[in-house]
C-alpha positions in Angstrom: 21.3 -15.6 -25.0 19.8 -13.3 -22.3 21.0 -10.1 -24.0 19.7 -11.3 -27.4 16.2 -11.9 -25.8 16.3 -8.4 -24.3 17.1 -6.8 -27.6 14.3 -8.6 -29.4 11.8 -7.8 -26.8 12.6 -4.1 -26.9 11.6 -3.9 -30.5 8.7 -6.4 -30.6 5.8 -7.1 -28.2 6.0 -10.2 -26.1 3.9 -13.1 -27.3 2.1 -14.8 -24.4 1.8 -18.0 -26.4 5.5 -18.0 -27.1 6.3 -17.6 -23.4 3.6 -20.1 -22.4 2.5 -18.0 -19.5 -1.3 -17.8 -19.8 -1.8 -15.1 -17.2 0.1 -12.7 -19.4 -3.0 -12.5 -21.5 -4.5 -10.1 -18.9 -1.4 -7.9 -19.0 -0.3 -5.4 -21.6 3.2 -4.7 -22.9 4.6 -1.3 -23.6 7.9 0.2 -24.6 10.1 0.4 -21.5 11.7 -1.9 -19.0 10.8 -5.5 -19.8 13.4 -7.4 -17.9 15.3 -7.1 -14.6 18.5 -8.8 -13.6 18.9 -10.8 -10.4 20.8 -7.9 -8.8 18.0 -5.5 -9.7 15.4 -8.0 -8.3 17.3 -8.2 -5.0 17.5 -4.4 -4.7 13.7 -4.2 -5.3 13.0 -6.8 -2.6 15.5 -5.1 -0.3 17.7 -8.2 -0.2 21.4 -7.8 0.4 23.3 -8.6 -2.8 26.3 -10.9 -2.6 29.1 -11.5 -5.1 27.3 -14.6 -6.4 24.2 -12.7 -7.3 25.6 -10.6 -10.2 24.7 -12.9 -13.1 23.4 -10.4 -15.6 22.3 -13.2 -18.0 19.6 -14.3 -15.5 16.6 -12.2 -16.4 13.1 -11.8 -14.9 10.3 -10.6 -17.1 8.1 -7.5 -16.4 4.4 -7.4 -17.3 2.2 -4.3 -17.0 -1.4 -4.2 -15.9 -4.0 -1.5 -16.2 -6.1 -0.2 -13.3 -8.9 -2.7 -12.6 -7.3 -5.7 -14.3 -6.9 -8.9 -12.4 -3.4 -10.4 -12.1 -4.7 -13.8 -11.0 -8.1 -15.1 -9.9 -9.3 -17.4 -7.2 -8.8 -21.1 -8.1 -6.4 -20.3 -11.0 -3.5 -22.8 -11.1 -0.5 -21.5 -9.2 2.7 -21.1 -11.2 4.1 -17.7 -10.5 5.1 -15.3 -7.6 4.8 -11.6 -8.3 7.0 -8.7 -7.2 5.6 -5.1 -7.5 8.0 -2.9 -9.4 5.6 0.0 -9.5 1.9 0.7 -8.8 -0.6 -0.4 -6.2 -2.8 -3.5 -5.9 -5.2 -5.3 -3.6 -5.6 -9.0 -2.8 -9.1 -10.1 -1.9 -11.2 -13.1 -0.9 -14.6 -13.3 -2.5 -17.4 -15.3 -0.8 -20.3 -17.1 -2.5 -22.4 -13.9 -2.5 -19.7 -11.9 -4.2 -18.7 -10.0 -1.2 -15.0 -8.9 -1.0 -12.7 -9.2 1.9 -9.5 -7.2 1.3 -6.4 -9.1 2.5 -3.5 -6.8 1.6 -2.4 -3.8 -0.5 0.8 -4.8 -2.3 3.1 -1.9 -3.2 6.6 -1.4 -4.7 9.0 -4.1 -3.4 6.2 -6.4 -2.1 5.9 -10.0 -3.0 2.5 -11.7 -3.5 1.1 -14.9 -4.8 2.8 -16.9 -2.0 -0.6 -18.2 -0.7 -0.9 -20.4 -3.8 2.1 -22.6 -2.9 0.2 -24.8 -0.5 -2.6 -26.0 -2.8 -1.0 -25.1 -6.1 -4.0 -22.8 -6.8 -4.4 -19.2 -5.9 -7.0 -18.9 -3.0 -7.2 -15.2 -3.4 -7.6 -12.6 -6.2 -5.1 -9.8 -7.0 -6.4 -6.7 -8.7 -4.5 -3.6 -9.9 -5.6 -0.4 -8.1 -3.5 1.7 -10.5 -1.4 0.9 -13.6 1.2 -1.6 -12.4 4.5 -3.0 -13.5 5.1 -6.4 -12.0 8.1 -8.7 -12.1 7.3 -12.3 -12.7 9.1 -15.0 -10.7 8.0 -18.4 -12.0 7.9 -20.8 -9.0 10.0 -23.4 -10.8 12.6 -20.8 -11.5 12.5 -19.7 -7.8 13.1 -23.3 -6.7 16.0 -23.7 -9.1 17.5 -20.4 -7.9 17.4 -21.7 -4.3 19.5 -24.6 -5.4 22.1 -22.4 -7.1 22.1 -19.5 -4.6 21.6 -20.7 -1.1 21.8 -17.2 0.4 19.1 -16.0 -2.1 16.8 -18.8 -0.9 17.2 -17.8 2.7 16.6 -14.1 1.8 13.5 -14.9 -0.2 12.1 -16.8 2.8 12.8 -13.7 4.9 10.8 -11.7 2.4 7.9 -14.2 2.7 8.2 -14.0 6.5 8.1 -10.2 6.3 4.7 -10.4 4.5 3.4 -12.9 7.1 4.5 -10.7 10.0 2.6 -7.8 8.4 -0.6 -9.9 8.1 -0.2 -11.1 11.7 0.1 -7.6 12.9 -3.1 -6.7 11.1 -5.0 -9.6 12.7 -3.7 -8.6 16.1 -4.8 -5.0 15.5 -8.3 -5.9 14.4 -8.8 -7.8 17.7 -7.3 -5.3 20.1 -7.9 -1.7 18.8 -10.8 0.6 18.5 -12.1 1.7 15.1 -10.2 5.0 15.3 -7.0 3.4 16.4 -7.2 0.9 13.4 -7.5 3.8 10.9 -4.7 5.7 12.7 -2.3 2.6 12.5 -3.3 2.1 8.9 -2.2 5.6 8.0 1.1 5.2 10.0 1.7 1.9 8.2 1.1 3.6 4.8 3.4 6.4 5.8 6.2 4.0 6.7 5.8 2.0 3.5 5.9 5.1 1.3 9.1 6.1 3.2 10.6 2.6 2.5 9.8 3.1 -1.2 11.7 6.5 -1.2 8.5 8.6 -1.4 7.2 11.2 1.0 5.9 9.8 4.3 4.1 13.1 5.0 1.9 13.5 1.9 0.5 10.7 -0.3 -2.5 9.6 -2.2 -4.8 6.8 -1.2 -5.0 4.5 -4.2 -7.7 2.4 -2.4 -11.2 3.6 -1.8 -12.6 4.1 1.7 -14.8 1.1 1.2 -11.6 -1.0 0.5 -9.9 0.5 3.6 -13.0 -0.5 5.6 -12.9 -4.0 4.3 -9.2 -4.3 5.2 -9.7 -3.0 8.7 -13.1 -4.7 9.4 -14.9 -1.3 9.4 -17.8 0.2 7.5 -17.2 2.9 4.8 -19.1 5.4 7.0 -16.8 4.7 10.0 -13.6 5.2 7.9 -15.0 8.4 6.4 -16.1 9.7 9.8 -12.8 8.9 11.4 -10.7 10.5 8.7 -12.9 13.7 9.0 -12.3 13.7 12.8 -8.6 13.3 12.4 -8.7 16.3 10.0 -10.7 18.3 12.5 -8.3 17.9 15.3 -5.2 18.4 13.2 -3.7 14.9 13.0 -4.0 14.8 9.2 -5.2 16.9 6.3 -7.6 15.4 3.8 -8.2 16.6 0.3 -10.3 13.9 -1.5 -7.7 11.0 -1.7 -4.7 13.1 -0.7 -3.6 12.6 2.9 -1.2 14.8 4.7 0.3 13.4 8.0 0.6 16.2 10.6 1.3 14.3 13.8 2.5 10.7 13.1 3.4 10.1 16.8 -0.2 11.0 17.9 -1.5 8.6 15.2 0.8 5.9 16.4 -0.3 6.1 20.0 -3.9 7.0 19.6 -6.3 4.7 21.4 -9.6 6.5 21.0 -10.8 9.9 19.7 -11.9 12.5 22.3 -15.6 13.2 22.5 -17.0 15.4 19.7 -17.6 18.4 22.1 -13.9 18.3 23.0 -12.9 18.0 19.3 -15.1 21.0 18.5 -13.4 23.1 21.1 -10.0 22.0 19.9 -10.9 22.9 16.3 -12.2 26.3 17.4 -9.1 27.0 19.4 -6.9 26.0 16.5 -8.8 28.2 14.0 -8.6 31.1 16.5 -4.8 30.8 16.8 -4.5 30.8 13.0 -6.4 34.2 12.6 -4.2 37.2 11.7 -3.6 39.4 14.7 -4.7 42.7 13.1 -8.0 41.1 12.2 -8.5 39.9 15.8 -7.7 43.3 17.2 -10.1 45.0 14.8 -13.0 42.8 15.7 -15.7 44.9 17.4 -17.2 43.7 20.7 -21.0 43.5 20.7 -22.8 44.8 23.8 -22.6 42.4 26.6 -19.9 40.3 24.9 -16.3 40.0 26.2 -14.2 42.9 25.1 -11.2 41.0 23.9 -10.5 37.8 22.1 -8.6 36.4 25.1 -11.6 36.9 27.2 -13.8 35.3 24.6 -11.5 32.2 24.5 -11.5 31.9 28.2 -15.2 32.3 28.7 
């Protein structure tokens, strides 16, 4: 039965009405992977696979969303958990004036939608920051899986707890760290999450805007921009529009506050001086009254 469904779906688009999943109307189907097995789902969530989790007839549907599309909205009836197969998203709260508070940035292997379990309505909104491929886990199906696979139920609760721990760490960080330290820890967290996904931890693109980063960290856009520029000046990172290169992850991990701007300027000048080609330095003429050598200039 499962293999027949897969064959049909590869040749024809999925009908939302036929599947009776109203939130699929926001998604778009394309040729490609449309179903995952239970084993593949466990691998995506980084859950250990046991011999009882190899039922290839148990399938989970994929749905793709374009950049800017909403996966679910605030107040929408809860019926589904979502697992990110690829792409980047944000979850947000929106107040009565339309202001957004970013809650999280789900990425590959992350589970979201859990906050809808309590009231059976989603209290937050999920928006795609890039084209996304999501795996749907209907909540009724999740409950049934828990009855059939006890170890899977425990593992899924562990995944939910993992997301909760991440949120608690963020709340703790907001109350205890300076603005610069918040941005530094955020970059370290992104670096570690990219590494977990199998990507480079040293060079990655920010899919979120600096305004969204500020909302997540409780900072203004200007503070985020200024801090990233300062990190770039002192050599902790490189910044090229949305591309971030991590140069000193340990310094970012332990940073408490930035040095004063005068100290940063001296550090930047010294770093640039050390990068100058030696023949060019030796050939630089000394003006009257100026130190005769570069070493004397740097020590003045």
